[in-house]
C-alpha positions in Angstrom: 218.4 213.8 125.1 221.5 213.1 124.1 224.6 215.7 125.4 226.2 216.6 121.9 228.9 218.6 123.4 229.9 215.4 125.6 229.7 213.4 122.1 231.5 216.3 120.1 234.2 216.2 122.9 235.0 212.8 123.8 235.3 212.1 120.2 238.3 213.8 119.8 239.8 211.9 122.5 239.0 209.2 121.4 239.0 209.5 117.3 243.3 210.2 118.3 244.8 207.5 120.3 242.5 205.2 118.1 244.3 207.1 115.1 247.9 206.3 116.7 246.2 202.7 116.8 245.8 202.7 113.3 248.5 204.7 111.7 251.8 202.0 111.9 248.9 199.5 110.8 248.8 201.3 108.3 252.2 202.3 107.1 252.9 198.6 106.8 250.2 197.6 104.2 250.9 200.6 103.0 254.9 200.0 102.4 254.8 196.3 102.7 251.3 195.3 101.8 251.8 193.2 104.8 248.9 192.3 107.1 250.3 192.7 110.2 248.7 190.8 113.0 251.3 191.7 115.5 250.6 195.0 115.5 247.7 193.9 118.5 250.3 192.3 120.6 253.1 195.6 120.1 250.0 197.4 121.3 250.2 194.7 124.9 253.5 194.9 124.4 254.3 198.7 124.7 251.5 198.7 127.8 252.5 195.5 130.6 256.7 197.5 129.8 255.0 200.8 131.0 253.0 199.2 134.1 256.4 196.8 134.3 258.8 200.4 134.6 256.1 202.1 136.3 255.6 199.4 139.1 259.5 199.6 139.1 259.3 203.3 140.8 260.7 204.7 137.1 257.2 206.6 136.6 254.6 206.1 134.1 256.9 208.8 131.7 260.0 206.7 132.1 258.0 203.6 131.3 255.6 205.3 127.9 259.6 206.0 126.7 260.9 202.4 126.7 257.1 200.7 125.7 257.8 202.7 122.6 261.3 202.3 122.1 260.3 197.9 123.7 257.2 197.7 120.5 259.9 199.4 117.9 262.5 196.8 118.9 260.1 193.9 118.7 258.6 195.0 115.0 262.6 195.5 114.0 263.3 191.7 115.3 260.2 190.6 113.9 261.2 191.4 110.8 264.5 191.2 110.7 264.5 187.3 111.9 261.3 186.1 110.5 258.8 188.3 107.1 262.0 189.2 105.6 262.5 186.2 104.6 258.8 185.2 103.5 257.5 186.6 100.2 253.8 184.9 100.8 251.6 188.1 101.9 249.3 185.3 103.1 252.4 183.8 104.9 253.5 186.8 106.5 249.6 187.0 107.7 249.9 183.3 109.7 253.6 184.3 110.8 252.0 187.4 112.5 248.7 185.3 114.2 250.7 183.3 115.3 253.5 185.5 117.3 250.3 187.5 118.6 249.2 184.9 120.6 252.5 183.7 121.6 252.3 187.6 122.7 249.5 186.7 124.2 249.4 183.8 125.8 253.1 184.9 127.3 251.3 187.7 129.0 248.8 185.4 130.3 251.2 182.2 131.5 254.0 185.0 133.1 251.5 188.0 134.4 247.8 185.7 135.0 245.0 187.2 133.2 244.2 190.3 136.1 244.1 193.5 133.6 246.7 195.7 135.1 246.8 199.1 135.7 249.1 201.9 133.8 249.2 204.9 135.5 247.5 208.1 134.7 250.1 210.3 132.5 248.7 213.4 134.9 246.3 213.2 137.7 243.3 216.2 137.8 240.6 216.7 136.0 239.2 220.0 134.7 235.7 221.0 132.7 235.5 222.6 129.6 232.4 224.4 128.6 229.9 222.3 131.0 231.8 218.5 130.0 234.0 217.0 133.0 237.6 215.8 131.3 240.5 214.0 133.0 243.6 215.5 132.2 245.4 212.1 131.2 242.5 212.2 128.2 243.1 215.4 127.7 247.0 214.3 127.1 246.5 211.6 125.5 245.1 213.4 122.6 248.1 215.8 122.9 250.4 213.0 122.6 248.7 211.3 120.0 248.8 214.2 117.3 252.4 214.6 118.5 253.4 210.7 117.6 250.7 210.9 113.9 252.2 214.9 113.1 255.8 213.5 113.8 254.8 210.9 111.1 253.7 213.2 108.6 256.2 215.2 109.0 259.0 212.2 108.9 257.0 210.5 105.7 256.7 213.7 104.4 260.0 215.9 105.0 263.6 213.5 105.3 265.1 211.9 102.5 264.5 208.5 104.8 260.8 209.6 104.4 260.4 210.3 101.0 262.4 206.7 100.0 259.3 205.0 102.1 256.4 206.8 99.6 259.2 205.7 96.6 258.9 202.0 98.2 255.4 201.8 98.3 254.4 203.6 95.2 256.5 200.9 93.0 259.6 198.5 94.9 260.8 197.7 91.5 261.3 201.1 90.2 262.9 202.7 93.6 265.4 199.9 93.5 266.4 201.3 89.6 267.0 205.1 91.9 269.8 203.1 93.9 266.6 202.4 97.4 267.9 200.1 99.2 264.6 198.5 100.0 265.3 195.8 102.2 266.6 198.6 104.7 263.0 201.1 103.7 261.1 198.3 105.1 262.5 197.4 108.0 262.4 201.3 109.1 258.9 200.8 107.9 258.2 198.7 110.5 260.9 199.7 113.0 258.5 202.6 112.7 255.1 201.3 113.2 256.4 199.5 116.2 256.8 202.8 117.5 254.3 204.1 117.7 252.2 200.8 118.3 253.8 200.5 121.1 253.7 204.5 122.4 249.8 203.2 121.5 250.0 200.4 123.8 250.8 203.5 126.7 248.2 205.3 126.3 245.4 202.3 125.3 246.5 201.1 128.9 246.7 204.9 131.2 243.0 205.3 128.8 241.5 201.3 130.0 243.7 199.2 131.4 246.3 196.3 130.4 245.3 192.9 130.3 247.0 189.9 128.5 244.0 190.1 125.9 244.0 193.8 125.3 245.2 193.6 121.6 242.5 192.3 120.2 240.4 196.0 120.4 242.4 197.8 118.9 243.9 195.5 116.6 239.9 195.4 114.9 239.8 199.0 115.5 242.8 199.4 113.0 241.2 197.2 110.4 238.3 199.1 110.4 239.3 202.3 110.6 242.4 201.2 107.3 239.3 199.6 106.1 237.3 203.1 105.8 240.2 205.4 105.1 242.0 203.3 102.3 244.8 200.8 102.9 248.0 202.6 102.8 246.8 206.2 103.2 248.0 207.8 106.9 245.1 210.5 106.2 242.5 208.0 105.4 243.4 206.5 108.2 243.5 209.5 110.6 240.3 210.4 109.4 238.4 207.2 109.6 239.9 207.1 113.1 237.3 209.4 114.3 234.7 208.7 112.2 234.7 205.2 114.3 235.5 207.2 117.3 232.6 209.5 117.0 229.6 206.2 115.8 231.3 204.8 118.4 230.5 207.7 121.3 227.3 208.1 119.6 226.3 204.3 120.5 227.3 203.7 124.4 225.5 207.4 124.9 222.3 207.5 123.2 221.6 203.6 122.8 223.9 201.7 124.5 227.3 200.4 126.3 226.8 196.9 125.1 226.9 197.8 120.8 230.8 199.9 121.2 232.7 196.9 120.4 230.0 196.2 116.9 230.2 199.7 115.6 233.6 198.8 114.0 232.5 195.6 112.9 229.8 197.5 111.0 231.8 200.1 109.5 234.3 197.5 107.8 231.5 194.9 106.6 229.1 198.2 104.8 232.6 199.6 103.7 233.2 196.8 101.4 230.1 196.2 99.9 229.7 200.2 99.0 232.8 201.2 98.7 235.8 198.8 98.8 238.8 200.6 98.5 238.1 203.3 101.0 238.1 207.0 101.4 241.0 207.3 99.9 241.8 204.5 98.1 245.4 202.7 98.6 247.8 204.9 98.6 251.2 206.0 101.3 252.0 209.7 101.0 249.9 212.0 104.0 
């Protein structure tokens, strides 16, 4: 018998984590029209930074801060040194793919292929409506929404956020009113890196950190962006919960072996039925 309460509860937690994973990818695509395949590598960097800090005795909370900052710094460096000098989106795609491979195999060479456990943010468990939850997973839900909520506030209620919206709508128009679009794009990459780094820490705490851990989050992010609408933050959040539900339902009611197929099937169906996704290409949340 299908546990409806359990599926709903786990969807809420997994969907929030998937939303955090996807919004950074969505943000860059919405503003710069660039597909950042190094997004998966940034998630890996965030997770291993937290693991390294925690292993040195700094604690997982300091690791979360370090992983978040490291993700932002990596994105800023990647854009400043390489991406800003490339105009062709296809070449950006290739460059970020290579960056991801360098990160992945760099961790494999330096740390090894064995998964590393990022410590739980909070130990213990509780039962809600007859469903058992780890405190760590509940905290992942809360922190994911703290980061997502912070992004919504930043984009919609700050001067820099309004500049991001203007740039996403029309680059030349934004330049005509005095917005330095290159700086806005740099800021966008930095914010996206911050979100990806934090997502990496939470994802590593939820599962584990490994050199190739970025693949699944990248596929999930890509599927969420396609379903929600390229560039739509709101669409990405809604799509994250849809895909989270489909994955939890597949694991619970069908077979755990098929969980990895969910996101790919969503991409195929959406591209065939509604290529613009739920909200089309837009940035405002």
